[in-house]
N, C-alpha and C positions, 0 to 999 in steps of 0.2 A: 404638758397639756393644760394644767391647772393654771400655770403662770400665763400662758397665752389668753386663757378666757378671762383673767383678772385684768389684763391689759385692755381687753375689748370692753369690759365694764367700764373701766375708767374713761376711755375715749367716748364711749356713748354718753357718759354723765356729762363730760365736758361739752359735748356737742348740744345736748339738751339745754345746758345752762346758757351756752352762746345764742342758741335760737331764742331763748326767752328774752335775754338782755337786748337782742337785736331786732326784735320783732317789728319795733316801730318803723324802722326805715328799710325793712327788707323789701317791700314791694317797690318802693323807688329805686332800690339799688338794681332791681331785675327788670326795669323798663329799657327796652332797646330804644336808644335815642335816635335811631334812624328809622323807626317803624313809621309807616303811613297809617295814622289813626284818624278817626272821624273829625276830631277837634283840629287836626293839622291839615287835612286835605282841602284843597280848593275845588269843591264840587263843580264849579264852572267850567274846569278843564275837561270834564266829561262831555259836556255840550259841545264843545269845539271839537273834541275827538269824535263824537257821533256825527257831527255835520261833515267833517272831512272824510269819514269812512263811507259817507253816502256817495262819494265820488271815485273811490279807488277802483282798482282794475277789475277784481272778480266780478263785482255788480255790473259794471258798465260793459265788461266784456260780453256778458250774456245779453244785455240789451242790443249790442251790435251783432251778436252771433245769431240771436233768434228773432228778436222783435223787429229790427230793421228789415231784415228780409221778409218776415211775415206781412208786414204792410207795404211791401214792394217799393221801399225807398232804396234798398241796397240788394244786390244780386251777387252770385258767385258761380263759377264753373267747377270749383273744388269742393270738398266736404268740410273744410274748416268752419264753414258757416252753415251748420246743418239746418237752420231755420229757412235757408233757401229752398230745401227740398223736403221740409216738414219731416226730417227724420229724427229719431231719438238718439241722443248721445248722453249717457248717463254722467259723464265727467263735465259736460257743459251745461246740461239741463239744470244741475243743482247749484250752480254758481251763486245765483241770486239768493236761494233759500239760505245757503251757508253764510253769506255775507250779511243778510238782513238779520238773522238770528244772533250772529256774532255782535253786530252793531247794537242790537237791542239790549245786550247785556249791560251796555253802558247807560242805556236809558233806564233800565231797572235798578241799576246802581244809584242813579239820581233820584228816581221816585222813592226809593227806600230810605235814602239818607237826608233828603230835603225835609226841613221842618215846615209841615204843611201850614201852620198857623204863624209862622214868622214872616212879618211884612217885608223884611229885608230880602227874603228869598222868593217873594210871590212871583216875580217875573221869570225867574229861573225855573220855577215850577211849571208855569204856564208855557213857557218856550219848549221845555221837555216834553210836555203832553201833546203839544202840536207836532212836534218832530216825530213823536211815536206814531201819530197817525200818518205822516208822510210815509214812514218806513212800512207800516203794516198795510197801507192801501196799495202800495206796489206789490207786496207779497201776496195778498189776498186776490188781487186782480189777475195775478199770474197762475196761481194754483187752485183758488177757490176756498174751500174750507181749509183752515189751517189752525195750528195751536196759537191761541190768542189770550184768553183770560188767564191761562196757566203758564203762558211762555215766559221764560227767563226766571222762573220761580225755584229753580233747582237749588241754588246757594242758600237763599233766605228762607224758603219754605219747604225744601226737600222733595220738591215735585220734579222727578226726572224723566216721567213719561207723561207730558202734558196731553190733555184731550184736544181734539180738533173742534173748534167752534164752527157753527154755521156761518157762511158768509153773510147772510141775512142779519144775524145777530152782531157780527162784527162790524157791519156798516152802521147799524143804528147806534151802536156804542161809540164808534169813532165820531159820528155826528154830535153825539152828546158831549164827548170829550172836547171837541172843537168849541162848541157852545160854551161851556164852562171855561175853558182855558182862556178864550178871547175875553170873557168877561173879567178874568183874573188879572189880565195885563193892565199895568198901572204905570202911567208916565212919571208919576211922583215917587216911585220906589226905585232902588238900584237896578241899572239896566243891564249890568253883566257885559258891557261893551267889549271888554278886553277878552272875553271868551266867545263871543258871537261872531263867527266868521261869515255869516251870511248877511247880516244888516247892522253889524257894529252897535248893536244894543238900541237901534231905533224902534221904539216901542209902537209908534204910529205904523210904521211899516209892517211890524209883526201883526198888528190888528188887521191891516189890509190883506196881508198874506193868510191869515187865519180864515178870514171871510172868503177869500178867493179859493182857498182849499175847501171850505164848506160848500162853495158853489159847485166845484168839480164833483165832490162827494155826492152832493144832492142830484146832480145831473146824472149820475150813473144809475139812479133809480127810475129814470124817465119812462121805462117801459114796464118794469116789474111792479113799481109802486108810484104811478104818476101824482096821486094826490099828495103823498109824503114828499116826493120830489119837489113839486110846486111850494110847499111850505117851507122847505129848507132852502130852496133857491131864492125865494123872496126874502127870507131872514138874512141870507148872506148878502144879497144885493142892498138891502136897506142898512145893513151894518157898514157897508163901505168896502169895495173891493179894489183891485189894482186899477190905477188911473193912467199909467203910462209905462214905458219899459224902465223907468227909473225904479219901479217897484219889483222888477223881475227877481225871482228866487232862483238863484244860481250859486254854485261853489266852484271857485276857479283853482286850478293847480297852482302850486307855488314854486315848482322846479322847472324853469323853461329848458334845461338841459336834458332832462329825462333820466338823470342818474339815479335818483331815489324814487322808486316805484310807489311809495306810499304817499307821494306829494304831487302826483301828476294827473292829468286827465286821462282816464283809462281808455276811452275810445281812440285818442289821439295816439297813445302808444301803439295799439293795435294797427291802426292805419299806417303809422309812419315807421316803426321798427319791426314790429313782430311778423307781419304778414303784408308786405307791400304788394303782393300780387293777389291779394284777396280782398273783396269788398268793392265791386263795381257799382256805378249808379244803375239802378233798375230801369228798364225800358219803360215801365208804367209812369214813374216818376219823372224820368226824363221828357217823355212825350207831353206830359201835363205842362211842365215848364216852357217847353219849347213851342207848343201849339198855342199857348196864351201869350207868347212874347214876353215872358216873365223876367223882370230885371234881376232876379236872384240867380238866374241861369249862369250868368257870366262868372259869379263869385263861388258858385256851388260845384261846377264840374270842371274836370281837367284830365288830360291824357298824360299818362307816365308810360311812355312807349317802350321802356325796358324795366319799368318798376322802380328806377332811381329818381331822386330829386332833380338830378341834371337833365333828365329827358322830359321834363314838364312841357306840355304842349297845350296852349289854351286857344287854338285856332277854332272859332265856332263851327266851321264847316266840317271838321273832323270829329266833333263830338257825337257820341251815341250811346245809348243806354243797352244794357245787357238784359235779355228776357230772363226771368226767374224760371228755375227748375231744370236747367241744362247743364250738361258736363262738357268736357273738352271734345268729346266725340259727337254727341248729338248736336252741338251748337253749329257744326259745319254745314248741316242741312237747314239751318234757319236763314230766312231771307236777309237778316241784317249782317251775317257773316261775310266778310271779304276775304277770299283765298289769297288775294294779292296784297292784302293790308299788312298792318303790324302783326307780329306773332301772337297767335291765339288770343288770350284774354287782354293782351295790352292794346288791341285796337278798340276796346271799350272804355269808356269814361269811368273815373273814379271820383270820390268827393275830393274837391280842391283842398289839398293839404295846407295851403297857405291860410285858408280860412277856418278849416274844422280840425286841423291836427296839431295845433299848438299844444305843447306839453303843459303849458300853464293856462290853456284856455279854459272857458267855462263849461260846466254841466248844468244845463237848464233843468230846473225842477218844476217850475210853474211860471207862466209867462203872461203879460197883459194881452198878448194876441190870443191865447187859449181862452182867457176870461172873457174878452170881447166876443168871440165866436159863441161861446156859451150863452152870454147875454142876448145876442142876436137870436138864437134858437129859443130861449126863454121868452123873449118878446113875441115870437111868432106864435108860441104856444099859448100866449095870453097870461103868463105868469107873472110879468113884471111890466112896469110902464116903460116908456122909451121907444124910440124908433129902431126897428130891426136893422134898417139900411145904415143908420148911423153907427150902430155897434159893428156891423160888417165891415164898414169902410175903416173904422178905428182898427179892427182885427188885421186887415190887409196891411194897413199903414205900419203898425207896430211889428208885424211879421217880417216886413221888408227891412225896417230900420233896425231890427233886432240883430242883424247880421254883423253890425258894426261892433257889437258886444263880443262876437267871436274874434274878429280881427278889425283893427282901426282902418285897414285898407278896403274892407268890404262895405263901402258906403253907397247907399242908394238914395238920390236926392228926390225932393218932393215932386219935381216935374215929372220923373219917371213914374212915380206912384200915381200921380193924378192921370197920366197917360194910360197907365194899366187900368185904373177903375173906369176910364171913359170907354176903353175897348172891351172891357169885361165888367159891365154894370151889374148891380144887384138886380135879382129877378123879382123885382118889386110886384109886378102883376102877373106872376106865374102861380102855379098851384103851391100849396103849402108843402107838398112832399118835394117839388122841384127846389123850392127855396132851402128846405132842410138839407137836400143833397149838395147844393151850392155851398151852404154854410160850413157843412162838415167835410167837404172836399178841401176847402180853404183851410180848415183845422188841420187836416192831414198835411197839407203843404207846409204849414207853419210849424209843425212839430217834426221836421226832419232833424235827425240825430237825437229825438226824444221817442225812441221806440215803444217804451212802456205806455206812455199816454196816447200815442197815435194808434197802437194796437187796441187798447181798451175802448177808445172812441169808436173805432170801426166796429168792434164787436157790439157796442151799445147801439149806434146809430144805423149801421148797415151801409155807410158811405166812407170813401168811395166804394162802388161795386167792383171789387177785385175778383179775378178768375183764379181759383185755386190751381196750383201747379199739378202737373202729372208726373209722378215720379215713383218707381218701383220702391217698396219699402216704407213709403210715406206713413207716418203714425196716424194719418187721418183717413186711411183707406184707399187713397189714390194710386194710380199706376199708369203705365203707358196706355194712352187711349181711354183713361178712366179718371174723371175728376172725382176727387174725394171731398171731404169736408174742409171748410176753411178752419185753420187752427184756432181753438177755443180756450185752450189753457196748455200749460206744461205738466209733465208727470211729476209726481212727488219723487224725492230722492229715494234711490234703493235702500239706503241705510235706515229709513223710516220703517220699512217692512221688518227689519231685523230688530232695531233698537226700540220701536214704539209700536210694535205690531198690532196689538189689540185696538188702539186707537186709530191706527192707520186703516185697518180692515172696516172699522165702524164708519169712518169718514167716506170711503170708498163705496160701502153698501148704501149709504145715503145720497151721495152726490152723483155717483155713476162710475163707469169703468175709468181706471186710471190711465187715460190716453189723452192724446191731444184733440179729440173729437168731443169730448164731454163738456158741455157748456157750464160756465159759473153761474150763480144764482141770478145776478142782475141781468144776464144775457139771455135767459130762458124765456 
């Protein structure tokens, strides 16, 4: 036993000696050569990743599943699209929440690691701040009060149960962030073109986009805080907003085959592969296009008489829209249903997949058409200089020309647009309310497949005047023979009640019941 202990003392002494003699090189010897450290990481890749994640399936699925039916662009006989019937589906309701917060972690990583005073990184910082607003606006417009100031701070600050900020506070901070970020953008500094999949580092376009986003954010305040809305709308307009479709903000899929689900347009996947029998053109939208002889109609609707690509039928005489809020039984009593027509749902038009269901197609996030209609309304309100009719006509023109960005075959020529405007002229001599209805109804038509923005603008402006559906179990209080509320928000994810219960309860007590009827701040 004594011999064993002596050996241990000798080994310990040798180890201490070696530690002392090798101390200078010990740290270098123990650095993992493959570790990703701050000095080795290309931060710009996080921006590209955040931009791409803004278009992947989870987020867009929810836009197609809930928002597009809410605004009566899309309808369904089944329950795969719960937004058609205003019913709550916990697994689908939380898709946007989960994807946004997952994506925001990339933004927080950027904001934490960017050297704020480094002129070489000033544009990356500004781009990141602007993209953060894009994500948070989508989130707060959907749910209302959400974790904002403490969101994404778990890793760096140890905040695992973030508070819910008031939407009012979120909106004013987003406007501040946009103002500061736009001022930071510098055409003479590195533009991170290799990491910017939206504008390839074009700083002039980033400035236009930032101002256009400020315009949209300011317009959201038009009813709840009109004085502040006017201030921000004027500032955005004077700063320089989108001037054509060349400025449109969109992210396109990069895999035309659809084999990599992280590189595709999510709504395209839904229409073309996941549910070919779900997602018809809503009767409300179809009637608007048809009754106004809208040249977009021929590129927007199609029949797939058995759900397959080979059954494509574009005969205008056969196209019709499906009313919202019906199922396969109740639809048979609706005047639109033809018992001798194609089987069930297949007698109703769907979005034309040749235009809107390309796996490498674009996800529109902000467009010149939207900006033009906002400016037309701002002109009517007296907030900016410029003729409302001119802005309106530009909005219609860009909305129709924009289809060619979805598909090079969806081309509407100038003569068609001129004829449309001649037959559907701007209500120049009508009342202000009639003009606002016309402008915002055209906005609704221009935001087909942009359900988040269409839904937000309907809740803000009240136009078009959609009749809520009557369906048992609707989360807005409706039922057979009983109109409920128009959907005002989505519910918080159920996991929030469990994982962040105190903050969740505080938000609900302040905002109102956690259901589809409670209005968000700017809509009250």
